[in-house]
C-alpha positions as YAML, in Angstrom:
chain: A
units: angstrom
residues:
- id: 1
  name: MET
  ca: [83.11, -30.67, -35.64]
- id: 2
  name: ASN
  ca: [83.88, -30.33, -32.30]
- id: 3
  name: VAL
  ca: [80.98, -29.78, -29.99]
- id: 4
  name: ASP
  ca: [82.76, -28.55, -27.13]
- id: 5
  name: ARG
  ca: [83.63, -25.48, -28.72]
- id: 6
  name: PHE
  ca: [79.89, -24.34, -28.94]
- id: 7
  name: ARG
  ca: [78.48, -25.53, -25.83]
- id: 8
  name: PRO
  ca: [79.59, -22.13, -23.50]
- id: 9
  name: ALA
  ca: [77.72, -20.16, -26.23]
- id: 10
  name: PHE
  ca: [74.19, -22.12, -26.04]
- id: 11
  name: VAL
  ca: [74.32, -22.19, -22.21]
- id: 12
  name: ALA
  ca: [74.21, -18.31, -22.81]
- id: 13
  name: LEU
  ca: [71.61, -17.95, -25.41]
- id: 14
  name: ALA
  ca: [69.42, -20.24, -23.17]
- id: 15
  name: ALA
  ca: [69.95, -18.36, -20.29]
- id: 16
  name: VAL
  ca: [68.96, -15.08, -21.84]
- id: 17
  name: ALA
  ca: [65.89, -16.80, -23.21]
- id: 18
  name: LEU
  ca: [64.87, -18.03, -19.71]
- id: 19
  name: ALA
  ca: [65.67, -14.68, -18.26]
- id: 20
  name: ALA
  ca: [63.04, -13.34, -20.93]
- id: 21
  name: VAL
  ca: [60.26, -15.84, -20.29]
- id: 22
  name: LEU
  ca: [60.06, -15.32, -16.41]
- id: 23
  name: THR
  ca: [59.89, -10.97, -16.86]
- id: 24
  name: GLY
  ca: [57.14, -11.98, -19.43]
- id: 25
  name: CYS
  ca: [55.24, -14.12, -16.78]
- id: 26
  name: GLN
  ca: [55.68, -12.10, -13.84]
- id: 27
  name: GLU
  ca: [54.51, -8.65, -15.75]
- id: 28
  name: GLY
  ca: [51.43, -10.93, -16.77]
- id: 29
  name: GLY
  ca: [50.78, -11.71, -13.35]
- id: 30
  name: ALA
  ca: [50.53, -8.02, -11.90]
- id: 31
  name: ALA
  ca: [48.22, -6.96, -15.11]
- id: 32
  name: ALA
  ca: [45.61, -9.86, -14.20]
- id: 33
  name: GLY
  ca: [45.90, -8.51, -10.90]
- id: 34
  name: ASP
  ca: [45.04, -5.34, -11.94]
- id: 35
  name: GLY
  ca: [41.74, -6.36, -13.27]
- id: 36
  name: VAL
  ca: [40.46, -9.29, -10.44]
- id: 37
  name: PRO
  ca: [37.62, -7.79, -8.10]
- id: 38
  name: GLY
  ca: [38.70, -7.88, -4.31]
- id: 39
  name: ALA
  ca: [42.62, -7.30, -5.36]
- id: 40
  name: SER
  ca: [44.25, -4.89, -3.51]
- id: 41
  name: ALA
  ca: [48.29, -3.37, -4.30]
- id: 42
  name: THR
  ca: [50.33, -3.69, -1.14]
- id: 43
  name: ALA
  ca: [53.66, -1.61, 0.24]
- id: 44
  name: ASP
  ca: [55.87, -4.69, -1.52]
- id: 45
  name: GLY
  ca: [55.84, -2.92, -4.59]
- id: 46
  name: PRO
  ca: [53.97, -2.57, -7.93]
- id: 47
  name: GLY
  ca: [53.35, -6.05, -9.30]
- id: 48
  name: VAL
  ca: [52.55, -7.90, -5.93]
- id: 49
  name: VAL
  ca: [48.90, -8.75, -5.11]
- id: 50
  name: GLU
  ca: [47.00, -9.82, -2.21]
- id: 51
  name: MET
  ca: [43.81, -11.55, -3.08]
- id: 52
  name: SER
  ca: [40.88, -11.46, 0.03]
- id: 53
  name: GLU
  ca: [37.06, -12.32, -0.17]
- id: 54
  name: ALA
  ca: [34.88, -9.23, 1.12]
- id: 55
  name: PRO
  ca: [32.41, -10.97, 3.94]
- id: 56
  name: VAL
  ca: [28.64, -11.71, 2.79]
- id: 57
  name: ASP
  ca: [26.22, -10.57, 5.28]
- id: 58
  name: GLU
  ca: [23.55, -13.28, 5.01]
- id: 59
  name: SER
  ca: [21.33, -12.37, 7.78]
- id: 60
  name: ALA
  ca: [20.69, -8.72, 5.70]
- id: 61
  name: ALA
  ca: [18.40, -10.63, 3.13]
- id: 62
  name: THR
  ca: [14.86, -11.64, 4.51]
- id: 63
  name: GLY
  ca: [13.26, -13.25, 0.71]
- id: 64
  name: ASP
  ca: [14.35, -15.75, -1.67]
- id: 65
  name: ALA
  ca: [18.10, -16.54, -1.29]
- id: 66
  name: THR
  ca: [18.07, -17.98, -5.21]
- id: 67
  name: SER
  ca: [16.73, -15.12, -6.74]
- id: 68
  name: GLY
  ca: [18.16, -12.56, -4.68]
- id: 69
  name: VAL
  ca: [14.86, -10.76, -3.74]
- id: 70
  name: ARG
  ca: [14.75, -8.75, -0.49]
- id: 71
  name: THR
  ca: [11.39, -8.80, 1.44]
- id: 72
  name: PRO
  ca: [11.42, -5.24, 2.88]
- id: 73
  name: VAL
  ca: [10.79, -5.57, 7.21]
- id: 74
  name: LYS
  ca: [7.40, -4.67, 7.95]
- id: 75
  name: VAL
  ca: [8.07, -2.07, 10.97]
- id: 76
  name: PRO
  ca: [4.37, -1.79, 13.33]
- id: 77
  name: ALA
  ca: [2.76, 1.83, 12.46]
- id: 78
  name: ARG
  ca: [3.16, 4.01, 15.36]
- id: 79
  name: LYS
  ca: [0.35, 4.75, 17.63]
- id: 80
  name: THR
  ca: [-0.23, 8.39, 17.71]
- id: 81
  name: GLY
  ca: [-2.74, 10.07, 20.55]
- id: 82
  name: GLY
  ca: [-2.88, 9.69, 24.30]
- id: 83
  name: PRO
  ca: [-4.31, 6.71, 26.22]
- id: 84
  name: LYS
  ca: [-8.35, 6.08, 25.91]
- id: 85
  name: PRO
  ca: [-10.35, 4.94, 28.81]
- id: 86
  name: LYS
  ca: [-11.25, 1.12, 29.33]
- id: 87
  name: PRO
  ca: [-14.47, 0.07, 30.10]
- id: 88
  name: ARG
  ca: [-14.81, -1.78, 33.33]
- id: 89
  name: VAL
  ca: [-16.67, -5.51, 33.03]
- id: 90
  name: THR
  ca: [-19.01, -5.32, 35.43]
- id: 91
  name: THR
  ca: [-22.35, -2.97, 35.23]
- id: 92
  name: GLU
  ca: [-23.09, -2.80, 38.64]
- id: 93
  name: ALA
  ca: [-21.66, -0.20, 40.92]
- id: 94
  name: PRO
  ca: [-18.59, -1.42, 43.15]
- id: 95
  name: GLY
  ca: [-18.51, -2.46, 46.84]
- id: 96
  name: ALA
  ca: [-14.95, -2.05, 47.17]
- id: 97
  name: ASP
  ca: [-12.34, 0.95, 46.57]
- id: 98
  name: CYS
  ca: [-14.71, 3.28, 48.32]
- id: 99
  name: VAL
  ca: [-14.42, 6.67, 49.43]
- id: 100
  name: ASP
  ca: [-15.72, 7.97, 52.94]
- id: 101
  name: GLY
  ca: [-16.07, 11.73, 51.88]
- id: 102
  name: PRO
  ca: [-15.53, 13.81, 49.27]
- id: 103
  name: PRO
  ca: [-12.95, 12.30, 46.87]
- id: 104
  name: GLU
  ca: [-10.18, 14.28, 45.89]
- id: 105
  name: PRO
  ca: [-9.06, 14.12, 41.71]
- id: 106
  name: GLU
  ca: [-6.49, 11.34, 42.41]
- id: 107
  name: ASP
  ca: [-9.52, 9.47, 44.03]
- id: 108
  name: TYR
  ca: [-11.57, 10.23, 40.48]
- id: 109
  name: ASP
  ca: [-13.16, 7.14, 39.11]
- id: 110
  name: PRO
  ca: [-10.94, 7.01, 35.52]
- id: 111
  name: ASP
  ca: [-14.24, 5.27, 33.77]
- id: 112
  name: GLU
  ca: [-17.29, 7.17, 34.98]
- id: 113
  name: PHE
  ca: [-18.86, 10.37, 36.15]
- id: 114
  name: ALA
  ca: [-22.64, 11.74, 36.72]
- id: 115
  name: LEU
  ca: [-24.15, 13.20, 34.07]
- id: 116
  name: TYR
  ca: [-26.12, 16.08, 35.15]
- id: 117
  name: ARG
  ca: [-27.72, 17.58, 31.87]
- id: 118
  name: ILE
  ca: [-26.72, 18.03, 28.74]
- id: 119
  name: GLU
  ca: [-26.87, 21.51, 26.21]
- id: 120
  name: GLU
  ca: [-27.84, 21.42, 22.50]
- id: 121
  name: LEU
  ca: [-25.21, 22.73, 20.15]
- id: 122
  name: ASP
  ca: [-25.40, 23.61, 16.50]
- id: 123
  name: GLY
  ca: [-26.51, 20.82, 14.59]
- id: 124
  name: SER
  ca: [-23.66, 21.44, 12.12]
- id: 125
  name: THR
  ca: [-20.62, 20.17, 14.96]
- id: 126
  name: GLY
  ca: [-22.61, 17.08, 14.92]
- id: 127
  name: LYS
  ca: [-21.74, 17.23, 19.00]
- id: 128
  name: VAL
  ca: [-23.85, 17.77, 22.20]
- id: 129
  name: ASN
  ca: [-22.45, 19.10, 25.76]
- id: 130
  name: LEU
  ca: [-22.30, 16.40, 28.76]
- id: 131
  name: VAL
  ca: [-22.65, 18.56, 31.98]
- id: 132
  name: ILE
  ca: [-20.81, 16.47, 34.28]
- id: 133
  name: GLN
  ca: [-19.02, 16.19, 37.34]
- id: 134
  name: HIS
  ca: [-16.51, 13.43, 38.22]
- id: 135
  name: GLY
  ca: [-16.52, 11.32, 41.69]
- id: 136
  name: ALA
  ca: [-15.95, 8.04, 42.94]
- id: 137
  name: TRP
  ca: [-18.05, 5.66, 45.10]
- id: 138
  name: GLY
  ca: [-18.80, 6.31, 48.47]
- id: 139
  name: CYS
  ca: [-18.75, 3.26, 51.25]
- id: 140
  name: GLY
  ca: [-22.37, 1.95, 51.88]
- id: 141
  name: GLY
  ca: [-23.68, 0.46, 54.96]
- id: 142
  name: THR
  ca: [-24.16, -3.16, 56.18]
- id: 143
  name: ASP
  ca: [-27.47, -2.92, 55.21]
- id: 144
  name: THR
  ca: [-26.85, -1.63, 51.83]
- id: 145
  name: ASP
  ca: [-26.50, -2.74, 48.34]
- id: 146
  name: GLY
  ca: [-24.00, -0.07, 47.64]
- id: 147
  name: GLY
  ca: [-22.60, 3.45, 48.10]
- id: 148
  name: PRO
  ca: [-23.13, 6.78, 46.25]
- id: 149
  name: PHE
  ca: [-21.34, 8.12, 43.35]
- id: 150
  name: VAL
  ca: [-20.08, 10.93, 45.31]
- id: 151
  name: VAL
  ca: [-18.73, 13.97, 43.44]
- id: 152
  name: SER
  ca: [-16.86, 17.05, 44.20]
- id: 153
  name: GLY
  ca: [-14.56, 19.65, 42.02]
- id: 154
  name: GLU
  ca: [-16.10, 21.77, 39.32]
- id: 155
  name: GLU
  ca: [-18.61, 20.36, 36.81]
- id: 156
  name: SER
  ca: [-17.37, 19.73, 33.69]
- id: 157
  name: ARG
  ca: [-18.32, 19.76, 29.55]
- id: 158
  name: TRP
  ca: [-17.25, 17.21, 27.36]
- id: 159
  name: ALA
  ca: [-18.88, 16.22, 23.52]
- id: 160
  name: LEU
  ca: [-20.94, 13.62, 22.59]
- id: 161
  name: ASP
  ca: [-20.96, 12.64, 19.34]
- id: 162
  name: GLN
  ca: [-24.67, 12.50, 18.59]
- id: 163
  name: ALA
  ca: [-24.55, 9.18, 16.64]
- id: 164
  name: ALA
  ca: [-23.28, 8.04, 20.16]
- id: 165
  name: TYR
  ca: [-23.86, 4.01, 21.43]
- id: 166
  name: VAL
  ca: [-25.87, 4.74, 24.58]
- id: 167
  name: THR
  ca: [-26.84, 2.03, 27.00]
- id: 168
  name: VAL
  ca: [-29.80, 2.65, 29.92]
- id: 169
  name: THR
  ca: [-31.17, 1.00, 32.83]
- id: 170
  name: ASP
  ca: [-34.13, 1.99, 35.27]
- id: 171
  name: PRO
  ca: [-34.97, 4.87, 35.98]
- id: 172
  name: ILE
  ca: [-35.34, 6.04, 31.89]
- id: 173
  name: VAL
  ca: [-36.55, 3.02, 30.86]
- id: 174
  name: ALA
  ca: [-37.85, -0.06, 33.41]
- id: 175
  name: SER
  ca: [-35.62, -2.29, 33.06]
- id: 176
  name: THR
  ca: [-32.42, -3.35, 35.07]
- id: 177
  name: GLU
  ca: [-30.47, -4.17, 32.45]
- id: 178
  name: ASN
  ca: [-28.49, -2.18, 29.54]
- id: 179
  name: GLN
  ca: [-30.77, -1.52, 27.03]
- id: 180
  name: ARG
  ca: [-29.71, 0.81, 23.37]
- id: 181
  name: ILE
  ca: [-31.55, 3.82, 23.09]
- id: 182
  name: GLY
  ca: [-30.68, 6.74, 20.80]
- id: 183
  name: VAL
  ca: [-29.50, 10.40, 21.83]
- id: 184
  name: GLN
  ca: [-32.42, 12.00, 21.42]
- id: 185
  name: GLU
  ca: [-33.76, 9.86, 23.82]
- id: 186
  name: LEU
  ca: [-31.40, 10.79, 26.40]
- id: 187
  name: ILE
  ca: [-31.73, 14.49, 25.65]
- id: 188
  name: ASP
  ca: [-35.43, 14.46, 26.25]
- id: 189
  name: TRP
  ca: [-35.21, 12.58, 29.26]
- id: 190
  name: VAL
  ca: [-32.35, 14.51, 30.97]
- id: 191
  name: ASP
  ca: [-33.53, 18.17, 29.98]
- id: 192
  name: ALA
  ca: [-37.37, 16.32, 31.46]
- id: 193
  name: HIS
  ca: [-34.95, 14.95, 34.64]
- id: 194
  name: PRO
  ca: [-31.96, 17.54, 35.25]
- id: 195
  name: ASP
  ca: [-29.44, 17.20, 37.81]
- id: 196
  name: SER
  ca: [-30.57, 13.98, 38.21]
- id: 197
  name: GLY
  ca: [-26.81, 12.51, 38.80]
- id: 198
  name: LEU
  ca: [-26.92, 9.01, 37.31]
- id: 199
  name: VAL
  ca: [-23.19, 7.44, 36.46]
- id: 200
  name: PHE
  ca: [-22.28, 6.40, 33.39]
- id: 201
  name: ARG
  ca: [-19.47, 4.92, 32.32]
- id: 202
  name: TYR
  ca: [-17.90, 6.29, 28.82]
- id: 203
  name: GLU
  ca: [-15.42, 5.12, 26.03]
- id: 204
  name: THR
  ca: [-13.70, 8.05, 23.72]
- id: 205
  name: GLY
  ca: [-13.07, 8.10, 20.11]
- id: 206
  name: ASP
  ca: [-10.11, 9.29, 17.88]
- id: 207
  name: ASP
  ca: [-11.44, 13.12, 17.98]
- id: 208
  name: TRP
  ca: [-11.77, 12.49, 22.08]
- id: 209
  name: SER
  ca: [-14.92, 12.95, 22.01]
- id: 210
  name: VAL
  ca: [-17.87, 10.07, 23.68]
- id: 211
  name: HIS
  ca: [-18.73, 7.81, 21.63]
- id: 212
  name: ARG
  ca: [-20.03, 5.36, 23.74]
- id: 213
  name: LEU
  ca: [-22.33, 5.85, 27.05]
- id: 214
  name: GLU
  ca: [-23.05, 2.82, 29.21]
- id: 215
  name: GLN
  ca: [-25.27, 3.93, 32.20]
- id: 216
  name: VAL
  ca: [-24.59, 1.95, 35.81]
- id: 217
  name: PHE
  ca: [-27.62, 0.46, 37.66]
- id: 218
  name: THR
  ca: [-27.55, 1.34, 41.02]
- id: 219
  name: PRO
  ca: [-30.47, -0.41, 43.10]
...
């Protein structure tokens, strides 16, 4: 048999078979790319894909990285209401930052007032009215222990909670140290001694009524 007679035919058949295999591989690769997450077709035409990875934001997770559980970040509760007056540390009349005459509103002590009368209200309210005046501490002489509390402006009425914490000193009780009494005891004393003008430091509660009264001792 003459082998050289069949060699051209064999080469042609082999070329056809190789072309078929290459075509099948190219189409199979395009089909596989269609099902891969993150694969995207480009303008080069069908069957050509580019692989890309989406960036991972590691800072977004605050919990256990192994379990995939994320702990929500706690946000502090927003505060409501306006600022509340802070009580002074000392319980004696101040000797500095005094005024020489009737104080202007900008001079008023923000934590203290002079108490003149108490008006009782309907018991269902749980409140009584303090009749007060604002003011500031006057300048005392060199031979005095302190200046007077000087008031100005009109009288105001502030609600006092009947369950308020009240402490008093002389002359309401025979002591120079603050002693706790009930609101009714305070009412009885003020009714018997109206317009005394005793100075009290105060704090308000969430309802903006006075919840704490502390008398300032003046020698």
